[in-house]
C-alpha positions as CSV (number, residue, x, y, z in Angstrom):
1,M,-3.6,-21.8,-32.8
2,E,-7.4,-21.4,-32.9
3,S,-9.1,-18.9,-30.6
4,K,-12.6,-19.2,-29.2
5,T,-14.7,-16.9,-27.2
6,L,-14.6,-17.4,-23.4
7,R,-18.3,-18.1,-23.3
8,S,-18.1,-20.9,-25.8
9,I,-15.6,-22.8,-23.8
10,L,-17.3,-22.4,-20.4
11,K,-19.7,-24.9,-18.9
12,S,-21.2,-22.0,-16.9
13,L,-20.6,-18.4,-15.9
14,E,-22.3,-17.3,-12.7
15,S,-22.0,-15.0,-9.7
16,G,-23.4,-15.3,-6.2
17,S,-25.5,-13.3,-3.8
18,R,-25.8,-12.6,-0.1
19,P,-28.8,-12.4,2.3
20,K,-30.8,-9.3,2.5
21,G,-29.1,-7.0,4.9
22,G,-25.6,-8.4,4.2
23,V,-23.4,-10.8,6.2
24,S,-22.2,-8.5,8.9
25,G,-22.5,-10.1,12.3
26,I,-22.8,-13.7,10.9
27,S,-19.9,-15.6,12.6
28,D,-20.7,-19.1,11.5
29,G,-22.2,-20.8,8.4
30,I,-21.0,-21.3,4.9
31,P,-18.0,-19.3,3.7
32,S,-18.9,-16.4,1.3
33,I,-16.0,-15.5,-1.0
34,G,-15.6,-12.0,-2.2
35,A,-13.1,-9.9,-4.1
36,E,-11.1,-9.3,-0.9
37,H,-10.4,-13.0,-0.6
38,L,-8.7,-13.3,-4.0
39,D,-5.0,-12.4,-3.7
40,T,-2.8,-10.9,-6.4
41,D,-0.8,-14.1,-7.0
42,G,-3.8,-16.1,-8.1
43,G,-4.5,-17.7,-4.7
44,F,-6.6,-16.8,-1.8
45,C,-6.4,-14.9,1.5
46,F,-8.8,-16.0,4.2
47,D,-7.8,-13.7,7.0
48,R,-11.3,-12.2,7.3
49,I,-13.7,-14.8,6.1
50,K,-17.4,-14.0,5.9
51,Y,-20.3,-16.4,6.1
52,I,-23.8,-16.9,4.9
53,P,-26.4,-18.9,6.9
54,K,-26.6,-22.6,6.1
55,E,-30.3,-22.3,5.5
56,Y,-29.8,-19.5,3.0
57,A,-27.0,-21.5,1.2
58,S,-29.2,-24.5,0.9
59,R,-31.6,-22.5,-1.3
60,L,-29.0,-21.1,-3.6
61,R,-28.8,-22.5,-7.2
62,R,-25.8,-20.5,-8.4
63,G,-22.4,-19.4,-7.1
64,K,-21.2,-22.7,-5.4
65,I,-17.5,-23.1,-5.8
66,Q,-16.0,-26.3,-7.2
67,P,-12.4,-27.5,-7.8
68,G,-11.1,-26.4,-11.1
69,D,-13.2,-23.1,-11.1
70,V,-11.6,-19.8,-12.1
71,L,-12.9,-17.0,-10.0
72,L,-12.9,-13.5,-11.4
73,V,-13.6,-10.2,-9.7
74,K,-16.4,-8.5,-11.6
75,D,-16.6,-4.9,-10.1
76,G,-14.8,-2.4,-8.0
77,A,-11.1,-1.4,-7.8
78,T,-9.8,-4.9,-8.3
79,T,-12.0,-5.9,-11.3
80,G,-10.2,-8.5,-13.4
81,K,-8.3,-10.2,-10.6
82,V,-8.4,-14.0,-10.9
83,S,-7.8,-17.0,-8.7
84,Y,-7.8,-20.7,-9.3
85,V,-9.6,-23.2,-7.1
86,D,-7.2,-26.2,-6.8
87,Q,-7.2,-29.3,-4.6
88,Q,-5.7,-27.3,-1.7
89,Y,-8.7,-25.0,-1.5
90,P,-9.7,-25.4,2.1
91,F,-13.5,-25.3,2.0
92,F,-15.7,-28.3,1.2
93,E,-18.6,-26.0,0.6
94,S,-18.5,-22.3,-0.2
95,F,-20.1,-19.7,-2.4
96,V,-19.0,-16.5,-4.2
97,N,-20.8,-13.3,-3.4
98,E,-22.3,-10.8,-6.0
99,H,-18.9,-9.3,-6.7
100,V,-17.2,-12.4,-8.2
101,F,-17.8,-14.5,-11.3
102,I,-17.3,-18.3,-11.4
103,C,-15.8,-19.2,-14.8
104,R,-16.3,-23.0,-14.9
105,P,-14.6,-24.5,-18.0
106,S,-16.1,-27.3,-20.1
107,Q,-14.5,-30.7,-20.2
108,A,-12.4,-29.7,-23.3
109,V,-10.6,-27.0,-21.4
110,C,-8.0,-27.2,-18.6
111,G,-9.1,-24.8,-15.8
112,K,-5.5,-24.0,-14.8
113,Y,-4.7,-23.1,-18.5
114,L,-7.7,-20.8,-18.6
115,F,-6.7,-19.2,-15.3
116,Y,-3.2,-18.4,-16.6
117,F,-4.6,-16.9,-19.7
118,L,-7.0,-14.7,-17.9
119,R,-4.2,-13.6,-15.6
120,S,-1.9,-12.7,-18.5
121,N,-1.8,-9.2,-20.0
122,S,-3.5,-10.5,-23.1
123,G,-6.4,-12.0,-21.3
124,N,-6.7,-9.3,-18.7
125,S,-6.7,-6.5,-21.2
126,Q,-9.6,-8.1,-23.1
127,I,-11.5,-8.3,-19.8
128,M,-10.9,-4.7,-18.9
129,A,-11.8,-3.5,-22.4
130,T,-15.4,-4.3,-21.4
131,F,-15.2,-2.4,-18.1
132,H,-17.9,0.3,-17.8
133,G,-18.8,2.9,-15.2
134,A,-16.7,5.1,-13.0
135,A,-14.0,3.9,-10.5
136,Q,-16.5,1.5,-8.8
137,G,-17.8,0.2,-12.1
138,G,-17.2,-3.2,-13.4
139,I,-18.0,-5.9,-16.1
140,S,-21.2,-7.7,-16.9
141,S,-21.5,-11.3,-18.0
142,A,-21.5,-10.1,-21.6
143,F,-17.7,-9.7,-21.3
144,A,-17.4,-13.5,-22.0
145,D,-18.5,-12.8,-25.6
146,D,-15.6,-10.4,-26.2
147,V,-12.7,-12.3,-24.7
148,Y,-11.0,-14.7,-27.1
149,V,-8.9,-17.5,-25.7
150,P,-6.2,-19.3,-27.7
151,L,-7.1,-23.0,-27.5
152,P,-4.6,-25.7,-28.4
153,T,-5.5,-29.4,-27.8
154,L,-6.4,-30.4,-24.2
155,D,-3.1,-32.3,-23.9
156,E,-1.2,-29.2,-24.9
157,Q,-3.2,-27.1,-22.5
158,L,-2.3,-29.5,-19.7
159,G,1.4,-29.4,-20.7
160,I,1.4,-25.6,-20.9
161,A,-0.3,-25.3,-17.5
162,S,2.2,-27.8,-15.9
163,Y,5.1,-25.8,-17.4
164,L,3.7,-22.5,-16.1
165,D,3.1,-24.0,-12.7
166,D,6.8,-24.9,-12.3
167,T,8.2,-21.8,-13.9
168,I,5.9,-19.2,-12.2
169,H,6.4,-21.0,-8.9
170,H,10.1,-20.2,-9.1
171,V,9.3,-16.6,-10.0
172,S,6.9,-16.4,-7.1
173,K,9.6,-17.6,-4.7
174,I,11.9,-14.9,-5.8
175,K,9.1,-12.3,-5.4
176,S,8.3,-13.6,-2.0
177,R,11.9,-13.1,-0.9
178,L,12.0,-9.6,-2.4
179,E,8.7,-8.7,-0.7
180,K,10.5,-9.0,2.7
181,I,13.0,-6.3,1.8
182,P,10.8,-3.2,2.6
183,A,10.2,-4.4,6.2
184,I,14.0,-5.0,6.5
185,L,14.8,-1.5,5.2
186,K,12.2,0.0,7.5
187,K,13.9,-1.7,10.5
188,F,17.2,-0.5,9.2
189,R,15.9,3.1,9.1
190,Q,14.6,2.8,12.7
191,S,17.9,1.3,13.8
192,V,19.8,4.2,12.3
193,L,17.7,6.7,14.2
194,I,17.9,4.8,17.5
195,A,21.7,4.7,17.2
196,A,21.8,8.4,16.2
197,F,19.8,9.6,19.2
198,K,21.6,7.3,21.7
199,G,24.9,8.8,20.6
200,D,26.2,5.6,19.1
201,L,26.3,7.0,15.6
202,T,28.8,9.7,16.6
203,Q,30.8,7.9,19.2
204,D,33.9,7.8,16.9
205,W,33.4,11.5,16.1
206,R,33.5,12.4,19.8
207,D,36.5,10.1,20.3
208,H,38.4,11.8,17.4
209,S,37.6,15.3,18.6
210,G,38.2,14.5,22.3
211,K,34.7,15.5,23.4
212,E,32.6,13.9,26.1
213,K,29.0,12.9,25.7
214,N,27.4,15.9,27.4
215,W,23.8,15.5,26.2
216,K,20.9,17.3,28.0
217,A,17.4,16.0,28.4
218,V,15.0,18.8,27.6
219,K,11.4,19.3,26.7
220,T,10.4,20.4,23.2
221,G,8.7,23.5,24.7
222,S,12.1,24.9,25.4
223,L,13.2,24.4,21.8
224,F,10.3,26.3,20.1
225,T,9.7,30.0,19.7
226,Y,6.1,29.4,18.4
227,V,3.6,26.6,18.3
228,T,0.2,26.7,16.7
229,S,-2.2,24.5,14.7
230,G,-4.2,25.2,11.6
231,S,-7.7,26.7,11.3
232,R,-10.9,25.0,10.5
233,G,-13.2,25.8,7.6
234,W,-10.6,26.2,4.9
235,A,-12.4,24.1,2.3
236,K,-14.3,27.1,1.1
237,Y,-11.0,28.7,0.1
238,Y,-9.8,25.8,-2.1
239,A,-8.8,26.8,-5.6
240,E,-7.0,25.6,-8.7
241,S,-4.0,27.8,-7.8
242,G,-2.9,30.1,-5.1
243,A,-1.1,29.3,-1.8
244,L,-0.1,25.8,-1.0
245,F,-2.2,24.1,1.7
246,I,-0.5,21.3,3.7
247,R,-2.8,18.5,4.8
248,I,-2.1,15.3,6.8
249,T,-1.7,13.4,3.5
250,N,1.4,15.4,2.8
251,L,3.2,13.9,5.8
252,D,4.6,10.4,6.3
253,H,6.0,8.3,9.2
254,D,8.9,7.1,7.1
255,S,10.3,10.5,6.2
256,I,10.6,14.1,7.3
257,Y,10.3,15.4,3.8
258,L,7.0,16.7,2.6
259,D,5.2,14.6,0.0
260,L,3.9,17.3,-2.4
261,R,2.8,15.0,-5.2
262,N,-0.8,15.6,-4.2
263,K,-1.1,19.4,-3.9
264,K,-4.0,21.5,-2.7
265,Y,-4.3,25.3,-3.0
266,V,-6.2,28.0,-1.2
267,V,-6.9,31.6,-2.0
268,L,-7.3,33.5,1.3
269,P,-9.4,36.6,1.9
270,A,-7.4,39.7,2.7
271,K,-7.7,39.5,6.5
272,A,-7.8,35.7,7.1
273,E,-7.2,34.5,10.6
274,G,-5.3,31.7,9.0
275,R,-2.3,33.8,8.2
276,R,-0.9,32.9,11.6
277,T,-0.4,29.4,10.2
278,R,1.8,30.5,7.3
279,V,4.8,28.3,7.4
280,Q,8.5,29.3,7.3
281,S,11.6,27.5,6.2
282,N,12.7,24.9,8.9
283,D,9.4,24.9,10.6
284,V,8.5,21.4,12.0
285,L,5.1,20.1,11.1
286,I,3.4,17.4,13.3
287,S,0.2,15.5,12.6
288,I,-2.0,15.9,15.7
289,T,-5.2,14.0,14.8
290,A,-6.0,10.5,13.5
291,D,-2.5,9.1,12.6
292,V,-0.6,11.3,15.1
293,G,3.2,11.9,15.1
294,M,3.9,12.2,11.4
295,I,6.7,14.7,11.0
296,G,7.5,17.2,8.2
297,L,10.3,19.7,7.8
298,V,9.5,22.8,5.7
299,P,12.3,23.1,3.1
300,E,14.1,26.3,2.1
301,G,12.4,28.2,-0.7
302,L,8.9,26.6,-0.3
303,E,6.2,28.8,-1.9
304,E,3.6,30.5,0.3
305,T,2.1,27.7,2.4
306,Y,-0.4,27.2,5.2
307,I,-1.5,24.2,7.3
308,N,-4.9,22.7,8.1
309,Q,-6.4,22.0,11.5
310,H,-4.9,18.4,11.7
311,I,-1.3,19.7,11.8
312,A,0.7,21.6,14.4
313,L,3.4,24.1,13.4
314,A,6.4,24.2,15.7
315,R,9.1,26.8,15.0
316,P,12.5,25.8,16.4
317,N,14.8,28.3,18.2
318,Q,18.5,28.8,17.8
319,N,19.4,26.1,20.4
320,V,18.5,23.2,18.1
321,N,19.2,22.2,14.5
322,P,15.8,22.0,12.9
323,E,16.6,18.9,10.9
324,Y,18.0,17.1,14.0
325,L,14.8,17.9,15.9
326,A,12.6,16.7,13.0
327,W,14.5,13.4,12.7
328,Y,14.4,13.0,16.5
329,L,10.6,13.5,16.6
330,S,10.2,10.8,13.9
331,A,12.4,8.3,15.7
332,P,11.0,5.5,17.9
333,S,11.6,7.2,21.3
334,A,9.6,10.3,20.4
335,Q,7.0,8.3,18.5
336,S,6.2,6.2,21.6
337,Q,5.8,9.5,23.6
338,F,3.3,10.7,21.0
339,K,1.3,7.5,21.3
340,D,1.4,7.6,25.1
341,L,0.1,11.2,25.1
342,Q,-2.7,10.2,22.7
343,R,-3.8,7.2,24.8
344,G,-3.9,9.4,27.9
345,A,-6.0,12.2,26.3
346,T,-9.7,12.5,26.8
347,K,-10.1,13.2,23.0
348,V,-8.6,11.7,20.0
349,G,-5.4,13.5,18.9
350,L,-2.8,15.8,20.5
351,G,-3.0,19.3,21.9
352,L,-0.4,22.0,21.6
353,N,0.7,21.4,25.2
354,D,1.4,17.8,24.2
355,I,3.6,19.0,21.4
356,K,5.6,21.0,23.9
357,S,6.1,18.1,26.3
358,I,8.1,15.7,24.3
359,K,11.4,14.7,25.9
360,V,14.4,15.3,23.6
361,D,18.1,14.2,24.2
362,L,20.1,17.2,23.0
363,P,23.8,17.2,22.2
364,S,25.8,20.3,21.2
365,L,24.9,22.0,17.9
366,D,28.2,20.7,16.4
367,E,27.2,17.1,17.2
368,Q,23.6,17.7,16.1
369,S,25.0,18.7,12.6
370,E,27.3,15.7,12.5
371,I,24.3,13.4,13.4
372,V,22.2,14.9,10.6
373,N,25.1,14.4,8.1
374,R,25.5,10.8,9.1
375,V,21.8,10.1,9.0
376,H,21.8,11.6,5.5
377,E,24.6,9.3,4.4
378,L,23.0,6.1,5.7
379,F,19.6,7.0,4.5
380,K,21.1,7.7,1.0
381,L,22.3,4.1,1.1
382,I,18.9,2.8,2.2
383,D,17.2,4.9,-0.6
384,S,19.6,3.2,-3.1
385,L,18.7,-0.2,-1.8
386,E,15.0,0.7,-2.1
387,S,15.5,1.8,-5.7
388,R,17.2,-1.5,-6.5
389,Y,14.3,-3.4,-4.8
390,R,11.7,-1.6,-6.9
391,K,13.6,-2.3,-10.1
392,A,14.0,-6.0,-9.1
393,M,10.2,-6.3,-8.4
394,S,9.5,-4.7,-11.7
395,R,11.7,-7.1,-13.5
396,T,10.1,-10.1,-11.8
397,D,6.6,-8.8,-12.8
398,K,7.8,-8.4,-16.4
399,I,9.4,-11.9,-16.4
400,E,6.1,-13.5,-15.3
401,Q,4.1,-11.7,-17.9
402,S,6.8,-12.5,-20.6
403,I,6.5,-16.2,-19.7
404,L,2.7,-16.0,-19.9
405,A,2.8,-14.1,-23.3
406,K,5.1,-16.8,-24.8
407,A,2.8,-19.6,-23.5
408,F,-0.2,-18.1,-25.3
409,R,1.7,-17.4,-28.5
410,S,2.7,-21.1,-28.7
411,E,6.4,-20.2,-28.2
412,L,6.8,-22.7,-25.4
413,I,6.0,-25.6,-27.7
414,S,8.2,-27.1,-30.4
415,N,7.1,-30.5,-31.8
416,G,5.1,-31.3,-28.7
417,H,8.0,-30.4,-26.4
418,Y,8.3,-27.5,-23.9
419,Y,11.3,-25.3,-23.8
420,Q,13.1,-25.4,-20.4
């Protein structure tokens, strides 16, 4: 199959512009399409559409979108993303902004065929080979001279595009179903925690052991021996190695386990006031600014570690299982209390008195341990389902790219027929 440069098979290659001062505050006019409006599946997302004035649009000579165009992100983090303008495109008149190229194919080229090629690993890798600059860099119009497109006859292009439409539509339907799974699993986790802290999860345990449900409602202040928050001004102590420094990015709403993939270290002076914020095993960490209520439990054997000013350190006493308390604080009941306290505060975030005021339903230590064990078992199952979900999503991505690769190696065509 003959290959030609992208530029040689385009009728035009152009990008758009926007008025001086941008489009902020313009609530009506002609839609202005940017990188954020191209979705990852080759279509569009118009949740937050932006506009250019009609008078400004009337003076533009480039960047007007037409059916059959292939739109390509030209700079920023999503450089190389492509979408196809089909007959379902909703705007009679619209323009791309300065961050998007319009690749308008010549009459000898099927736009949908070109779209699929530029979306394939083969096409996208050629585009990205011309990327220049740092993370917010991009590609110039010269990229079209370095991208080679395999080009069968127009009839074959149309046949390949039609085959890919049908096949990838089925793959997309599978992906769409799979993409619902994380939300389902998140609700499952929340349901487990709700059941755990209502006593439902251990009802059979109490029945078997002949125990009554004698839970007490207490405030967290009675469960801590020590509560503090981190010190400000630690950035000057950052270092390549030293003591671990926990920041809000190391906490998560969906887990009580510290996320230490992104580590920061500090070297403290000999008499640093910050030493009061050195954590110990089983300390409970709570985010108190910005995204409040994220919980972390300090594991056994963690290296020398301190917290920053966005985190509170709460040290449980002997009346509570630290892991029970951490899970309780991450559950919906406690999370709603954190949100209520934040809304009622005169400043953004939580104070240490707020941390001590959370209502906790507290069973016996034996039942606390049993609840922790059962939460572990159920979350282990959920983790297994998440792992299977990720593998399934990876397989669907590979299937789609495998289909595209075959299409552009002529492996879908045999004597003018397409393999099913």
